[in-house]
Biotite code that builds the C-alpha atoms (Angstrom):
import biotite.structure as struc

atoms = struc.array([
    struc.Atom([107.783, 74.864, 98.436], chain_id="A", res_id=1, res_name="MET", atom_name="CA", element="C"),
    struc.Atom([108.614, 77.158, 95.538], chain_id="A", res_id=2, res_name="ILE", atom_name="CA", element="C"),
    struc.Atom([106.096, 77.740, 92.758], chain_id="A", res_id=3, res_name="PHE", atom_name="CA", element="C"),
    struc.Atom([106.070, 79.792, 89.563], chain_id="A", res_id=4, res_name="ALA", atom_name="CA", element="C"),
    struc.Atom([102.942, 81.349, 88.102], chain_id="A", res_id=5, res_name="GLY", atom_name="CA", element="C"),
    struc.Atom([103.108, 82.432, 84.459], chain_id="A", res_id=6, res_name="ILE", atom_name="CA", element="C"),
    struc.Atom([100.403, 84.938, 83.571], chain_id="A", res_id=7, res_name="VAL", atom_name="CA", element="C"),
    struc.Atom([99.308, 84.206, 80.006], chain_id="A", res_id=8, res_name="ALA", atom_name="CA", element="C"),
    struc.Atom([95.703, 85.368, 79.824], chain_id="A", res_id=9, res_name="GLY", atom_name="CA", element="C"),
    struc.Atom([96.185, 88.460, 77.656], chain_id="A", res_id=10, res_name="GLY", atom_name="CA", element="C"),
    struc.Atom([94.665, 88.938, 74.214], chain_id="A", res_id=11, res_name="SER", atom_name="CA", element="C"),
    struc.Atom([97.483, 91.014, 72.721], chain_id="A", res_id=12, res_name="GLY", atom_name="CA", element="C"),
    struc.Atom([95.303, 93.751, 71.232], chain_id="A", res_id=13, res_name="THR", atom_name="CA", element="C"),
    struc.Atom([98.290, 96.115, 70.843], chain_id="A", res_id=14, res_name="ARG", atom_name="CA", element="C"),
    struc.Atom([100.074, 93.659, 68.549], chain_id="A", res_id=15, res_name="MET", atom_name="CA", element="C"),
    struc.Atom([98.553, 94.827, 65.246], chain_id="A", res_id=16, res_name="LYS", atom_name="CA", element="C"),
    struc.Atom([100.465, 92.376, 63.068], chain_id="A", res_id=17, res_name="SER", atom_name="CA", element="C"),
    struc.Atom([99.022, 89.249, 64.710], chain_id="A", res_id=18, res_name="SER", atom_name="CA", element="C"),
    struc.Atom([95.525, 87.830, 65.076], chain_id="A", res_id=19, res_name="ALA", atom_name="CA", element="C"),
    struc.Atom([96.546, 85.529, 67.938], chain_id="A", res_id=20, res_name="ILE", atom_name="CA", element="C"),
    struc.Atom([97.501, 86.381, 71.524], chain_id="A", res_id=21, res_name="PRO", atom_name="CA", element="C"),
    struc.Atom([101.068, 87.644, 71.535], chain_id="A", res_id=22, res_name="LYS", atom_name="CA", element="C"),
    struc.Atom([102.344, 84.901, 73.848], chain_id="A", res_id=23, res_name="GLN", atom_name="CA", element="C"),
    struc.Atom([101.735, 82.377, 71.033], chain_id="A", res_id=24, res_name="PHE", atom_name="CA", element="C"),
    struc.Atom([103.565, 84.334, 68.343], chain_id="A", res_id=25, res_name="ILE", atom_name="CA", element="C"),
    struc.Atom([106.639, 82.470, 67.134], chain_id="A", res_id=26, res_name="ARG", atom_name="CA", element="C"),
    struc.Atom([110.040, 84.103, 67.415], chain_id="A", res_id=27, res_name="VAL", atom_name="CA", element="C"),
    struc.Atom([112.663, 82.189, 65.410], chain_id="A", res_id=28, res_name="LEU", atom_name="CA", element="C"),
    struc.Atom([109.982, 79.494, 65.039], chain_id="A", res_id=29, res_name="ASP", atom_name="CA", element="C"),
    struc.Atom([109.400, 79.068, 68.792], chain_id="A", res_id=30, res_name="LYS", atom_name="CA", element="C"),
    struc.Atom([106.365, 80.541, 70.595], chain_id="A", res_id=31, res_name="PRO", atom_name="CA", element="C"),
    struc.Atom([107.187, 83.326, 73.035], chain_id="A", res_id=32, res_name="ILE", atom_name="CA", element="C"),
    struc.Atom([105.514, 81.477, 75.890], chain_id="A", res_id=33, res_name="ILE", atom_name="CA", element="C"),
    struc.Atom([107.736, 78.428, 75.399], chain_id="A", res_id=34, res_name="ILE", atom_name="CA", element="C"),
    struc.Atom([110.872, 80.574, 75.806], chain_id="A", res_id=35, res_name="TYR", atom_name="CA", element="C"),
    struc.Atom([109.379, 81.808, 79.088], chain_id="A", res_id=36, res_name="THR", atom_name="CA", element="C"),
    struc.Atom([108.351, 78.386, 80.378], chain_id="A", res_id=37, res_name="ILE", atom_name="CA", element="C"),
    struc.Atom([111.764, 76.918, 79.582], chain_id="A", res_id=38, res_name="GLU", atom_name="CA", element="C"),
    struc.Atom([113.483, 79.551, 81.744], chain_id="A", res_id=39, res_name="LYS", atom_name="CA", element="C"),
    struc.Atom([111.545, 78.319, 84.777], chain_id="A", res_id=40, res_name="PHE", atom_name="CA", element="C"),
    struc.Atom([111.752, 74.632, 83.899], chain_id="A", res_id=41, res_name="VAL", atom_name="CA", element="C"),
    struc.Atom([115.544, 74.953, 83.928], chain_id="A", res_id=42, res_name="GLN", atom_name="CA", element="C"),
    struc.Atom([115.393, 75.945, 87.606], chain_id="A", res_id=43, res_name="GLN", atom_name="CA", element="C"),
    struc.Atom([115.372, 72.595, 89.409], chain_id="A", res_id=44, res_name="SER", atom_name="CA", element="C"),
    struc.Atom([114.515, 74.160, 92.781], chain_id="A", res_id=45, res_name="HIS", atom_name="CA", element="C"),
    struc.Atom([111.139, 75.378, 91.463], chain_id="A", res_id=46, res_name="ILE", atom_name="CA", element="C"),
    struc.Atom([108.703, 72.612, 92.397], chain_id="A", res_id=47, res_name="ASP", atom_name="CA", element="C"),
    struc.Atom([105.756, 73.350, 90.099], chain_id="A", res_id=48, res_name="LEU", atom_name="CA", element="C"),
    struc.Atom([104.984, 75.843, 87.348], chain_id="A", res_id=49, res_name="ILE", atom_name="CA", element="C"),
    struc.Atom([101.417, 76.992, 86.665], chain_id="A", res_id=50, res_name="TYR", atom_name="CA", element="C"),
    struc.Atom([100.273, 78.714, 83.484], chain_id="A", res_id=51, res_name="ILE", atom_name="CA", element="C"),
    struc.Atom([97.104, 80.819, 83.757], chain_id="A", res_id=52, res_name="GLY", atom_name="CA", element="C"),
    struc.Atom([95.500, 81.094, 80.329], chain_id="A", res_id=53, res_name="ILE", atom_name="CA", element="C"),
    struc.Atom([92.168, 81.737, 78.634], chain_id="A", res_id=54, res_name="LYS", atom_name="CA", element="C"),
    struc.Atom([90.144, 78.481, 78.529], chain_id="A", res_id=55, res_name="PRO", atom_name="CA", element="C"),
    struc.Atom([89.807, 78.574, 74.735], chain_id="A", res_id=56, res_name="GLU", atom_name="CA", element="C"),
    struc.Atom([93.598, 78.377, 74.388], chain_id="A", res_id=57, res_name="TRP", atom_name="CA", element="C"),
    struc.Atom([94.115, 75.323, 76.605], chain_id="A", res_id=58, res_name="HIS", atom_name="CA", element="C"),
    struc.Atom([94.319, 72.886, 73.713], chain_id="A", res_id=59, res_name="LYS", atom_name="CA", element="C"),
    struc.Atom([96.883, 75.039, 71.928], chain_id="A", res_id=60, res_name="VAL", atom_name="CA", element="C"),
    struc.Atom([98.942, 75.272, 75.096], chain_id="A", res_id=61, res_name="MET", atom_name="CA", element="C"),
    struc.Atom([98.718, 71.536, 75.711], chain_id="A", res_id=62, res_name="ASP", atom_name="CA", element="C"),
    struc.Atom([99.895, 70.787, 72.178], chain_id="A", res_id=63, res_name="SER", atom_name="CA", element="C"),
    struc.Atom([102.838, 73.190, 72.563], chain_id="A", res_id=64, res_name="LEU", atom_name="CA", element="C"),
    struc.Atom([103.926, 71.532, 75.800], chain_id="A", res_id=65, res_name="LEU", atom_name="CA", element="C"),
    struc.Atom([103.921, 68.216, 73.962], chain_id="A", res_id=66, res_name="GLU", atom_name="CA", element="C"),
    struc.Atom([105.702, 69.655, 70.906], chain_id="A", res_id=67, res_name="GLU", atom_name="CA", element="C"),
    struc.Atom([108.542, 71.044, 73.031], chain_id="A", res_id=68, res_name="TYR", atom_name="CA", element="C"),
    struc.Atom([108.728, 68.051, 75.405], chain_id="A", res_id=69, res_name="SER", atom_name="CA", element="C"),
    struc.Atom([107.765, 70.056, 78.497], chain_id="A", res_id=70, res_name="ILE", atom_name="CA", element="C"),
    struc.Atom([107.137, 67.846, 81.533], chain_id="A", res_id=71, res_name="ASP", atom_name="CA", element="C"),
    struc.Atom([103.403, 68.169, 82.216], chain_id="A", res_id=72, res_name="THR", atom_name="CA", element="C"),
    struc.Atom([103.856, 66.624, 85.644], chain_id="A", res_id=73, res_name="GLN", atom_name="CA", element="C"),
    struc.Atom([105.737, 69.765, 86.568], chain_id="A", res_id=74, res_name="ARG", atom_name="CA", element="C"),
    struc.Atom([103.956, 72.326, 84.356], chain_id="A", res_id=75, res_name="VAL", atom_name="CA", element="C"),
    struc.Atom([100.198, 72.760, 84.865], chain_id="A", res_id=76, res_name="LYS", atom_name="CA", element="C"),
    struc.Atom([97.758, 74.718, 82.697], chain_id="A", res_id=77, res_name="VAL", atom_name="CA", element="C"),
    struc.Atom([94.783, 76.338, 84.439], chain_id="A", res_id=78, res_name="ILE", atom_name="CA", element="C"),
    struc.Atom([92.099, 78.915, 83.623], chain_id="A", res_id=79, res_name="ASP", atom_name="CA", element="C"),
    struc.Atom([93.193, 82.514, 83.899], chain_id="A", res_id=80, res_name="GLY", atom_name="CA", element="C"),
    struc.Atom([91.031, 85.314, 85.256], chain_id="A", res_id=81, res_name="GLY", atom_name="CA", element="C"),
    struc.Atom([89.646, 88.549, 83.884], chain_id="A", res_id=82, res_name="SER", atom_name="CA", element="C"),
    struc.Atom([92.847, 90.481, 84.640], chain_id="A", res_id=83, res_name="ASP", atom_name="CA", element="C"),
    struc.Atom([96.425, 89.908, 85.772], chain_id="A", res_id=84, res_name="ARG", atom_name="CA", element="C"),
    struc.Atom([95.771, 89.689, 89.486], chain_id="A", res_id=85, res_name="ASN", atom_name="CA", element="C"),
    struc.Atom([92.727, 87.459, 89.172], chain_id="A", res_id=86, res_name="SER", atom_name="CA", element="C"),
    struc.Atom([94.850, 85.115, 87.055], chain_id="A", res_id=87, res_name="THR", atom_name="CA", element="C"),
    struc.Atom([97.534, 85.128, 89.750], chain_id="A", res_id=88, res_name="VAL", atom_name="CA", element="C"),
    struc.Atom([94.918, 84.359, 92.400], chain_id="A", res_id=89, res_name="MET", atom_name="CA", element="C"),
    struc.Atom([93.461, 81.535, 90.280], chain_id="A", res_id=90, res_name="ASN", atom_name="CA", element="C"),
    struc.Atom([96.963, 80.060, 90.315], chain_id="A", res_id=91, res_name="ILE", atom_name="CA", element="C"),
    struc.Atom([97.201, 80.552, 94.092], chain_id="A", res_id=92, res_name="VAL", atom_name="CA", element="C"),
    struc.Atom([93.860, 78.788, 94.532], chain_id="A", res_id=93, res_name="ASN", atom_name="CA", element="C"),
    struc.Atom([95.029, 75.916, 92.315], chain_id="A", res_id=94, res_name="ALA", atom_name="CA", element="C"),
    struc.Atom([98.121, 75.560, 94.510], chain_id="A", res_id=95, res_name="ILE", atom_name="CA", element="C"),
    struc.Atom([96.007, 75.634, 97.685], chain_id="A", res_id=96, res_name="LYS", atom_name="CA", element="C"),
    struc.Atom([93.712, 72.939, 96.300], chain_id="A", res_id=97, res_name="SER", atom_name="CA", element="C"),
    struc.Atom([96.684, 70.590, 95.903], chain_id="A", res_id=98, res_name="GLN", atom_name="CA", element="C"),
    struc.Atom([98.959, 71.498, 98.794], chain_id="A", res_id=99, res_name="PHE", atom_name="CA", element="C"),
    struc.Atom([98.719, 72.500, 102.438], chain_id="A", res_id=100, res_name="ALA", atom_name="CA", element="C"),
    struc.Atom([100.350, 75.886, 101.862], chain_id="A", res_id=101, res_name="VAL", atom_name="CA", element="C"),
    struc.Atom([102.271, 77.252, 104.816], chain_id="A", res_id=102, res_name="LYS", atom_name="CA", element="C"),
    struc.Atom([104.282, 80.353, 105.656], chain_id="A", res_id=103, res_name="LYS", atom_name="CA", element="C"),
    struc.Atom([107.564, 80.269, 103.755], chain_id="A", res_id=104, res_name="GLY", atom_name="CA", element="C"),
    struc.Atom([106.036, 78.785, 100.610], chain_id="A", res_id=105, res_name="ASP", atom_name="CA", element="C"),
    struc.Atom([106.580, 81.294, 97.799], chain_id="A", res_id=106, res_name="ILE", atom_name="CA", element="C"),
    struc.Atom([105.368, 82.000, 94.302], chain_id="A", res_id=107, res_name="ILE", atom_name="CA", element="C"),
    struc.Atom([107.215, 83.796, 91.505], chain_id="A", res_id=108, res_name="LEU", atom_name="CA", element="C"),
    struc.Atom([104.701, 85.518, 89.220], chain_id="A", res_id=109, res_name="THR", atom_name="CA", element="C"),
    struc.Atom([105.844, 86.366, 85.717], chain_id="A", res_id=110, res_name="HIS", atom_name="CA", element="C"),
    struc.Atom([104.476, 87.755, 82.458], chain_id="A", res_id=111, res_name="ASP", atom_name="CA", element="C"),
    struc.Atom([104.348, 85.135, 79.702], chain_id="A", res_id=112, res_name="ALA", atom_name="CA", element="C"),
    struc.Atom([105.592, 87.758, 77.241], chain_id="A", res_id=113, res_name="VAL", atom_name="CA", element="C"),
    struc.Atom([108.840, 88.492, 79.104], chain_id="A", res_id=114, res_name="ARG", atom_name="CA", element="C"),
    struc.Atom([110.841, 85.582, 77.668], chain_id="A", res_id=115, res_name="PRO", atom_name="CA", element="C"),
    struc.Atom([114.324, 87.010, 78.233], chain_id="A", res_id=116, res_name="PHE", atom_name="CA", element="C"),
    struc.Atom([114.482, 87.034, 82.014], chain_id="A", res_id=117, res_name="LEU", atom_name="CA", element="C"),
    struc.Atom([117.735, 85.650, 83.358], chain_id="A", res_id=118, res_name="THR", atom_name="CA", element="C"),
    struc.Atom([118.626, 82.884, 85.802], chain_id="A", res_id=119, res_name="ASP", atom_name="CA", element="C"),
    struc.Atom([120.007, 85.560, 88.118], chain_id="A", res_id=120, res_name="ARG", atom_name="CA", element="C"),
    struc.Atom([116.653, 87.341, 88.300], chain_id="A", res_id=121, res_name="MET", atom_name="CA", element="C"),
    struc.Atom([114.854, 84.110, 89.151], chain_id="A", res_id=122, res_name="ILE", atom_name="CA", element="C"),
    struc.Atom([117.399, 83.138, 91.781], chain_id="A", res_id=123, res_name="GLU", atom_name="CA", element="C"),
    struc.Atom([117.458, 86.587, 93.395], chain_id="A", res_id=124, res_name="GLU", atom_name="CA", element="C"),
    struc.Atom([113.638, 86.694, 93.445], chain_id="A", res_id=125, res_name="ASN", atom_name="CA", element="C"),
    struc.Atom([113.603, 83.388, 95.307], chain_id="A", res_id=126, res_name="ILE", atom_name="CA", element="C"),
    struc.Atom([116.173, 84.586, 97.848], chain_id="A", res_id=127, res_name="ILE", atom_name="CA", element="C"),
    struc.Atom([114.393, 87.922, 98.385], chain_id="A", res_id=128, res_name="ALA", atom_name="CA", element="C"),
    struc.Atom([110.896, 86.407, 98.653], chain_id="A", res_id=129, res_name="ALA", atom_name="CA", element="C"),
    struc.Atom([112.102, 83.910, 101.228], chain_id="A", res_id=130, res_name="LEU", atom_name="CA", element="C"),
    struc.Atom([113.784, 86.672, 103.238], chain_id="A", res_id=131, res_name="LYS", atom_name="CA", element="C"),
    struc.Atom([111.348, 89.588, 102.854], chain_id="A", res_id=132, res_name="TYR", atom_name="CA", element="C"),
    struc.Atom([108.025, 87.906, 101.844], chain_id="A", res_id=133, res_name="SER", atom_name="CA", element="C"),
    struc.Atom([107.559, 90.290, 98.904], chain_id="A", res_id=134, res_name="ALA", atom_name="CA", element="C"),
    struc.Atom([109.840, 91.498, 96.127], chain_id="A", res_id=135, res_name="CYS", atom_name="CA", element="C"),
    struc.Atom([109.701, 92.778, 92.590], chain_id="A", res_id=136, res_name="GLY", atom_name="CA", element="C"),
    struc.Atom([112.108, 93.154, 89.691], chain_id="A", res_id=137, res_name="THR", atom_name="CA", element="C"),
    struc.Atom([112.961, 96.745, 88.735], chain_id="A", res_id=138, res_name="TYR", atom_name="CA", element="C"),
    struc.Atom([115.342, 98.711, 86.541], chain_id="A", res_id=139, res_name="VAL", atom_name="CA", element="C"),
    struc.Atom([116.460, 102.278, 87.137], chain_id="A", res_id=140, res_name="LYS", atom_name="CA", element="C"),
    struc.Atom([115.091, 104.887, 84.768], chain_id="A", res_id=141, res_name="CYS", atom_name="CA", element="C"),
    struc.Atom([117.756, 106.255, 82.445], chain_id="A", res_id=142, res_name="VAL", atom_name="CA", element="C"),
    struc.Atom([115.515, 108.545, 80.399], chain_id="A", res_id=143, res_name="ASP", atom_name="CA", element="C"),
    struc.Atom([114.307, 111.974, 81.427], chain_id="A", res_id=144, res_name="THR", atom_name="CA", element="C"),
    struc.Atom([110.762, 111.527, 82.781], chain_id="A", res_id=145, res_name="ILE", atom_name="CA", element="C"),
    struc.Atom([108.258, 114.377, 82.625], chain_id="A", res_id=146, res_name="ILE", atom_name="CA", element="C"),
    struc.Atom([104.818, 114.861, 84.132], chain_id="A", res_id=147, res_name="SER", atom_name="CA", element="C"),
    struc.Atom([102.030, 116.077, 81.851], chain_id="A", res_id=148, res_name="ALA", atom_name="CA", element="C"),
    struc.Atom([98.636, 115.604, 83.522], chain_id="A", res_id=149, res_name="PRO", atom_name="CA", element="C"),
    struc.Atom([96.698, 117.016, 80.559], chain_id="A", res_id=150, res_name="ASP", atom_name="CA", element="C"),
    struc.Atom([98.695, 115.048, 77.985], chain_id="A", res_id=151, res_name="GLY", atom_name="CA", element="C"),
    struc.Atom([99.590, 118.215, 76.104], chain_id="A", res_id=152, res_name="GLU", atom_name="CA", element="C"),
    struc.Atom([101.910, 120.422, 78.173], chain_id="A", res_id=153, res_name="VAL", atom_name="CA", element="C"),
    struc.Atom([104.898, 119.476, 80.328], chain_id="A", res_id=154, res_name="VAL", atom_name="CA", element="C"),
    struc.Atom([104.161, 120.328, 83.935], chain_id="A", res_id=155, res_name="GLU", atom_name="CA", element="C"),
    struc.Atom([107.429, 119.192, 85.522], chain_id="A", res_id=156, res_name="SER", atom_name="CA", element="C"),
    struc.Atom([110.501, 117.014, 85.133], chain_id="A", res_id=157, res_name="THR", atom_name="CA", element="C"),
    struc.Atom([110.733, 114.217, 87.668], chain_id="A", res_id=158, res_name="LEU", atom_name="CA", element="C"),
    struc.Atom([113.887, 113.233, 89.540], chain_id="A", res_id=159, res_name="ASP", atom_name="CA", element="C"),
    struc.Atom([114.878, 110.071, 87.673], chain_id="A", res_id=160, res_name="ARG", atom_name="CA", element="C"),
    struc.Atom([117.413, 109.103, 90.339], chain_id="A", res_id=161, res_name="SER", atom_name="CA", element="C"),
    struc.Atom([114.490, 107.887, 92.465], chain_id="A", res_id=162, res_name="THR", atom_name="CA", element="C"),
    struc.Atom([112.467, 106.311, 89.649], chain_id="A", res_id=163, res_name="LEU", atom_name="CA", element="C"),
    struc.Atom([112.390, 102.677, 88.539], chain_id="A", res_id=164, res_name="TYR", atom_name="CA", element="C"),
    struc.Atom([110.542, 100.727, 85.862], chain_id="A", res_id=165, res_name="ARG", atom_name="CA", element="C"),
    struc.Atom([108.732, 97.642, 87.087], chain_id="A", res_id=166, res_name="ALA", atom_name="CA", element="C"),
    struc.Atom([109.372, 94.285, 85.450], chain_id="A", res_id=167, res_name="GLN", atom_name="CA", element="C"),
    struc.Atom([108.606, 90.729, 86.509], chain_id="A", res_id=168, res_name="THR", atom_name="CA", element="C"),
    struc.Atom([109.110, 88.327, 88.268], chain_id="A", res_id=169, res_name="PRO", atom_name="CA", element="C"),
    struc.Atom([107.233, 89.641, 91.273], chain_id="A", res_id=170, res_name="GLN", atom_name="CA", element="C"),
    struc.Atom([107.476, 87.127, 94.104], chain_id="A", res_id=171, res_name="SER", atom_name="CA", element="C"),
    struc.Atom([105.665, 86.585, 97.372], chain_id="A", res_id=172, res_name="PHE", atom_name="CA", element="C"),
    struc.Atom([104.966, 84.459, 100.400], chain_id="A", res_id=173, res_name="ASP", atom_name="CA", element="C"),
    struc.Atom([101.798, 82.678, 99.232], chain_id="A", res_id=174, res_name="ILE", atom_name="CA", element="C"),
    struc.Atom([100.005, 82.821, 102.578], chain_id="A", res_id=175, res_name="THR", atom_name="CA", element="C"),
    struc.Atom([100.434, 86.609, 102.780], chain_id="A", res_id=176, res_name="LEU", atom_name="CA", element="C"),
    struc.Atom([99.492, 87.160, 99.131], chain_id="A", res_id=177, res_name="LEU", atom_name="CA", element="C"),
    struc.Atom([96.283, 85.210, 99.675], chain_id="A", res_id=178, res_name="ASP", atom_name="CA", element="C"),
    struc.Atom([95.510, 87.011, 102.941], chain_id="A", res_id=179, res_name="LYS", atom_name="CA", element="C"),
    struc.Atom([96.122, 90.524, 101.640], chain_id="A", res_id=180, res_name="TYR", atom_name="CA", element="C"),
    struc.Atom([94.156, 90.000, 98.427], chain_id="A", res_id=181, res_name="TYR", atom_name="CA", element="C"),
    struc.Atom([91.175, 88.657, 100.379], chain_id="A", res_id=182, res_name="SER", atom_name="CA", element="C"),
    struc.Atom([91.174, 91.785, 102.553], chain_id="A", res_id=183, res_name="GLU", atom_name="CA", element="C"),
    struc.Atom([90.747, 94.157, 99.580], chain_id="A", res_id=184, res_name="LEU", atom_name="CA", element="C"),
    struc.Atom([87.293, 95.156, 98.362], chain_id="A", res_id=185, res_name="ASP", atom_name="CA", element="C"),
    struc.Atom([86.272, 95.154, 94.692], chain_id="A", res_id=186, res_name="ASP", atom_name="CA", element="C"),
    struc.Atom([87.080, 98.851, 94.228], chain_id="A", res_id=187, res_name="GLU", atom_name="CA", element="C"),
    struc.Atom([90.557, 98.407, 95.691], chain_id="A", res_id=188, res_name="GLN", atom_name="CA", element="C"),
    struc.Atom([91.204, 95.353, 93.528], chain_id="A", res_id=189, res_name="ARG", atom_name="CA", element="C"),
    struc.Atom([90.150, 97.259, 90.413], chain_id="A", res_id=190, res_name="ALA", atom_name="CA", element="C"),
    struc.Atom([92.705, 99.968, 91.219], chain_id="A", res_id=191, res_name="GLY", atom_name="CA", element="C"),
    struc.Atom([95.682, 97.637, 91.497], chain_id="A", res_id=192, res_name="LEU", atom_name="CA", element="C"),
    struc.Atom([98.379, 98.210, 88.883], chain_id="A", res_id=193, res_name="THR", atom_name="CA", element="C"),
    struc.Atom([100.333, 94.993, 89.459], chain_id="A", res_id=194, res_name="ASP", atom_name="CA", element="C"),
    struc.Atom([100.596, 92.165, 91.970], chain_id="A", res_id=195, res_name="THR", atom_name="CA", element="C"),
    struc.Atom([103.048, 94.053, 94.197], chain_id="A", res_id=196, res_name="CYS", atom_name="CA", element="C"),
    struc.Atom([100.262, 96.606, 94.678], chain_id="A", res_id=197, res_name="SER", atom_name="CA", element="C"),
    struc.Atom([98.363, 93.991, 96.704], chain_id="A", res_id=198, res_name="ILE", atom_name="CA", element="C"),
    struc.Atom([101.103, 94.268, 99.324], chain_id="A", res_id=199, res_name="PHE", atom_name="CA", element="C"),
    struc.Atom([101.574, 98.039, 99.165], chain_id="A", res_id=200, res_name="THR", atom_name="CA", element="C"),
    struc.Atom([97.794, 98.487, 99.514], chain_id="A", res_id=201, res_name="ALA", atom_name="CA", element="C"),
    struc.Atom([98.158, 96.660, 102.826], chain_id="A", res_id=202, res_name="ASN", atom_name="CA", element="C"),
    struc.Atom([101.068, 98.820, 103.958], chain_id="A", res_id=203, res_name="GLY", atom_name="CA", element="C"),
    struc.Atom([103.754, 96.214, 103.249], chain_id="A", res_id=204, res_name="GLU", atom_name="CA", element="C"),
    struc.Atom([107.162, 96.981, 101.724], chain_id="A", res_id=205, res_name="LYS", atom_name="CA", element="C"),
    struc.Atom([108.423, 95.499, 98.461], chain_id="A", res_id=206, res_name="ILE", atom_name="CA", element="C"),
    struc.Atom([112.105, 94.550, 98.240], chain_id="A", res_id=207, res_name="HIS", atom_name="CA", element="C"),
    struc.Atom([113.850, 95.536, 94.984], chain_id="A", res_id=208, res_name="ILE", atom_name="CA", element="C"),
    struc.Atom([115.563, 92.905, 92.836], chain_id="A", res_id=209, res_name="VAL", atom_name="CA", element="C"),
    struc.Atom([117.661, 94.372, 90.043], chain_id="A", res_id=210, res_name="GLU", atom_name="CA", element="C"),
    struc.Atom([116.197, 93.773, 86.592], chain_id="A", res_id=211, res_name="GLY", atom_name="CA", element="C"),
    struc.Atom([117.762, 94.176, 83.183], chain_id="A", res_id=212, res_name="ASP", atom_name="CA", element="C"),
    struc.Atom([116.915, 96.077, 80.016], chain_id="A", res_id=213, res_name="ALA", atom_name="CA", element="C"),
    struc.Atom([116.947, 92.759, 78.154], chain_id="A", res_id=214, res_name="ILE", atom_name="CA", element="C"),
    struc.Atom([113.903, 91.632, 80.164], chain_id="A", res_id=215, res_name="ASN", atom_name="CA", element="C"),
    struc.Atom([111.486, 93.322, 77.770], chain_id="A", res_id=216, res_name="ILE", atom_name="CA", element="C"),
    struc.Atom([107.733, 92.828, 77.703], chain_id="A", res_id=217, res_name="LYS", atom_name="CA", element="C"),
    struc.Atom([106.694, 91.987, 74.146], chain_id="A", res_id=218, res_name="ILE", atom_name="CA", element="C"),
    struc.Atom([103.579, 94.088, 73.711], chain_id="A", res_id=219, res_name="THR", atom_name="CA", element="C"),
    struc.Atom([103.796, 95.937, 70.387], chain_id="A", res_id=220, res_name="THR", atom_name="CA", element="C"),
    struc.Atom([105.039, 95.212, 66.886], chain_id="A", res_id=221, res_name="ASP", atom_name="CA", element="C"),
    struc.Atom([108.192, 97.198, 67.663], chain_id="A", res_id=222, res_name="SER", atom_name="CA", element="C"),
    struc.Atom([108.854, 94.953, 70.667], chain_id="A", res_id=223, res_name="ASP", atom_name="CA", element="C"),
    struc.Atom([108.513, 91.917, 68.421], chain_id="A", res_id=224, res_name="LEU", atom_name="CA", element="C"),
    struc.Atom([111.263, 93.227, 66.136], chain_id="A", res_id=225, res_name="ILE", atom_name="CA", element="C"),
    struc.Atom([113.559, 93.669, 69.152], chain_id="A", res_id=226, res_name="ILE", atom_name="CA", element="C"),
    struc.Atom([112.631, 90.189, 70.438], chain_id="A", res_id=227, res_name="ALA", atom_name="CA", element="C"),
    struc.Atom([113.661, 88.559, 67.171], chain_id="A", res_id=228, res_name="LYS", atom_name="CA", element="C"),
    struc.Atom([117.072, 90.195, 67.474], chain_id="A", res_id=229, res_name="LEU", atom_name="CA", element="C"),
    struc.Atom([117.460, 89.247, 71.131], chain_id="A", res_id=230, res_name="LEU", atom_name="CA", element="C"),
    struc.Atom([116.466, 85.646, 70.485], chain_id="A", res_id=231, res_name="ALA", atom_name="CA", element="C"),
    struc.Atom([119.498, 85.194, 68.235], chain_id="A", res_id=232, res_name="THR", atom_name="CA", element="C"),
    struc.Atom([121.830, 86.327, 71.039], chain_id="A", res_id=233, res_name="ARG", atom_name="CA", element="C"),
    struc.Atom([120.528, 84.701, 74.249], chain_id="A", res_id=234, res_name="VAL", atom_name="CA", element="C"),
])
């Protein structure tokens, strides 16, 4: 089976212009999270979509699913965790409680505030996860990247030809994701930077799926301005 897990547990503290979590901000009068959900709902080969969210926002999420006629038999809202990976694993546990998960079942994990992912990215994540068991979405760096350990003086310029920026979806064989996460101790889990890091911490390789600059993560007020422009064109 193919599942999607939308990580929507953030508080959006870097969005100074809004008092609500950024995934609920409306862009052209539609909440960001609804744009994201609709991208996955449109993919008929995804069996179920789980949204991991703070418990106090369940009612808001439920009302939005009703407002936008989202099929709640196919889209499930569950409690998120204290961070991204614990939210992902809450989703994995919800899947395991309902299904006899087996090797070859995959999950696409995605940030709720990346509403402009494309069908191609979703489809290529599915293909790569089925073939390689772990993949992530990345874009090549086009800017000059410097290293400044003290935050004040440039130490070196990095070779950008080997550097990529991570996006989502990040997609995995569910049985391996569950196994590898369970084998990490609390200190290792605290040091993870994303869900792909669960696999790299266990010595596994991550296959690269090509991302796109349009697949922005709406985190700051500046991002919100860009999102409003993008929403009129996609």
